[in-house]
N, C-alpha and C positions, 0 to 999 in steps of 0.2 A: 289444360291450359297450353302446354307445349307437348308435341309429339314429333319425334324424329325417328326414322327407321331407314336403314340401308343407305345412310348418307355418305356420299363420296365427294371429296374435294381435293384438288391438287393445285399447286402453284407451278405452272408449266408442266414439266415432266417429273416433278417431285411431289408424290402423293402425300397428303397429310391425313385425311380421313378416308377410311374404306370400310363401309358397313357400319357406320356409327349409329347408335340408337340411344334415345334419351326421352324420358317422360317426366314432366314436372307438373305438379298440381298447384292450383292457386292458393293464395293466403299464406305463403311462406317466404322466407328470406334466404334464398339459396346462396351458399358460398361456393364459388367455382375456383378450385385450387389446381395447380399444376406447375410443372417446371417450365423454365424458359423454352419456348419452341414447341410446347405440348399442343398448342392450337387453341388456347383459351380465347384470345381476341378474335381469331377467325370464327370460332363457334358463335360468339356474340354477334359478329357482323352478319352471319348467316341468319340468325334468329331475328335480326332487325331489318333484314332485306338489303343490307349494304353489299353483301356478296351473295352469289347464287351457287347452289350446289351443282356438281357435275352429274350426280345421280342420287336416287333416293327421294324420300318424302320429308318435308318439314312443314308443320302446321303450328301456327300460333293463334289461339282462340278460333280454331277451325279454318283459318285462312292461310294462304301461302304468302309469306313475307316477301318473297322475290317479286311478286306481282305488285307490291306496294299499294294495296287498296287503301283509300282514305279512311274507310271504316276501321282498318287495323292501325294505320299510322297514328290516328288520334288517341289510340289506347297504348302506344309505345313511346317511351322516352329513353334515348340512349346517350350516355355520356362516355365517349371514348377516352382512352388514356391521352391521346394527342388530339387536339382540337384547335380551332381558330374562332375568333369572335369578330363581328362586324365593327366597323368604325362608327360607333354611335354611342349615345348616352344610355345608361341603364334603363331609364324610364321609356326611352324610345324603343329599345329592344323588346320590352314587355308589351308595349302597344302593338308592335309589329307581329310578334309571334304568338301571343296569348290567344288570339281568335282561332288558331288552328286546333285548340283543345277546348271542347265545349264545356268542360267542368272546371276550367281554370279558376282558381280561388285567389283573387288579388289580395285579399286581406291576409291570407296565409302566406303569400309570397312576401308581402311587406314585413310580416313578422319574422320570416326566415332571413330576409335581408338585414333587418336590424340585428338579429342574433349573430349574423356573420360580420357585422360592423361595415356594411356597405351603404352607399347613399344613392338616391334616385338620379342625381346629376353626375354621378361618376362616369367618366369616359372609359369605355371598355378597353380600348387599346392601351390606355395608360395604367391599367391594373396589372398587378403581378400575376404570375401563373396561378398561384393559390387562390387569389381573389377572383379570378375568372372562373375557376372551378367552383368556388362557393356560389357564384351567380348561377351557374348551370344547375348545381344541386338544388338551390332554392327554387329555381324555375321548374325543375323536374318534379319536386315534391308538390308544388302548387298546381301542377297540371292535372293532378288527380287521375293520371293514367292508371290503367289496370296493371301495367307491367313497366317497371323501371329497371333498366339494364345499365350497370355502372362498372366500368373497367378501371381498376386501380383508383377508386375515388379518393383515398386518403393521401395519394402522392401529391406533394406540394402544399399540404395543409400543415400548419404549425400545431403544436400540442393543444392549445386551447380550442383551435378550430376542429381538431379531431374529436374532442369531447363534445362540442356542439353538434357535429355531424352525427355522432352516435345518438345523441338525445333526439334530434329531429327525425332521424330515420326510424328509430324505435317507436316514436309516437305516430308515425305515418302508416305503419303496417296494419292492414285490416283484412277481413275475410275476402274482400273483393280486390285487394291490391297485393301485388307480389313484387319481389326484388330478386334480381340475379346480380350478385356482386363478385366480380373476379378480382383476386388480390394476391399479392405476395406478402402483404403486410398483415399476416394473420393475427398478430398480437393486437393490432388496432381494432380488429373487428370480431374477435372471438366471442364477445358477449352478444353479438347480433346474429351471427351466422347459424342457421338451422333450417334445413338439412345441409349436410356436407356432400358436395359433388367433386370427385377428383378425376381429372383428365390426364392420361399418360399415354404417350406414343400413339396418339390419334384415337384412343378409345376411352370410354367412360368405364373406369375400373372400380368406382365406389360411388354409391348414392344412398345415403342413410340419414335419418333424423337423429339428432343428438341423444334423444331418450333411448333409442335402441343401442347406440354406441356405448353410452354411459352405464347401461345395465349389463353390458357384456364385457366391458373393459374398464380398468382402473389404472390410475397413475400413482406411483410411489417413488421413494428415494432409497437408494442402497449405497452404502459406503464401499462395498466390494463389488467387483464385476460379477453380474449374475450369470448363471448358466443359461446360454441361449436356447437350450432345449426346454427350459422351464418357464421362460417368459415369452411374450409376444415380440417385444422389441426393447432395446435399451440404447441410451446415448450417454457418453461421458460428459459430465459437467463438473464445475468446480466442487471439489470435495467428495466426488463419488459418481453415481449414475442415476439418471432419471429412467424409470422403468415403466413400460406399458405391459400389463399382464391381465390375465383373465380375472374378471370380477367374481369372487367366490359366492357372494350372497345375492347378487342380482339387484342390489339397491343402486339408485342413480348416484353417480359420482361426477366430480368435475373432470373434464377431459382437456388435456393440452392439445390444441388442434395442430400445432406445428409438429409435435411428437407423433400424433396420429397420422398426419400426412406422410412423414418420413417412414413410418411403419408400413403404411399401405403401399407406398411406392417401392420400398425395399423388400417387403415380405407379403405381397398381396395374396399369395396362396394361403398362408397361415391365417390372415385376417378373414379371407373369404370363408374358410372352413368354420371359423368361430361364428361368423354372422349367419351362415347357413344353418348351423346347428341351433342357433337361437330362434331362427325363423321356423324350423321344424318343430322345436319345442313349443312355440306359441300356437302353431296350427294343431298340435296334438292336444294342448290344453283346451282349445276352443271346441 
């Protein structure tokens, strides 16, 4: 679905990516995680053709997004973190933009809009930021694109809307449809995200499905500070420590994605060794 190799990108004389590589397969809901300034939004804009690389190759469904071919654009829907909407009613917006997406499902759109408590006669410029975002989410899901790219989709959504968002997105994933969701709000989306992709200092430092992670790592609680040489990572919390450690029996366990992210960013070598040993073990078994 997506292949990037040797990608370089800079803002003026400030390089961001140098030799970045990434491969993503279809039918997944990728969670793109990273610190502020890591390049998450820039990466999404390169994938959707909004920004062009300085060097390297980027292909989405076998095409270069920088060329913005119509055959690719009709299979992509991008909701950026910051956006604007035209001064028109909701129903006029759909009539204007739906024809660009050959598989647009008006019935599905109407269902999403009702779920988000929006109306066809609503004036878009009169909507709150969260309501505008719900409109774009509903439109994107109804477009039936093969790839939906969402940058901080839960920002601006209230608690009931976040629940509805999770419900709608979970129901939309198919073998032919994929999502890339960039977020700082990991708690909002940890039931959806799989695999986990982590970007740090302009490089992809982690790209793993949750099943692999949970077989190799487990989360526990300790009252006393654990020995750092005996655990993968730990954080102080109320009443003790949350601990990420090696999973002794290989059974799948629940993983705290926020804890995992901090562990990868702060101790990537230790995580990498564990994951590499798991991969070597699986290849030996096969």
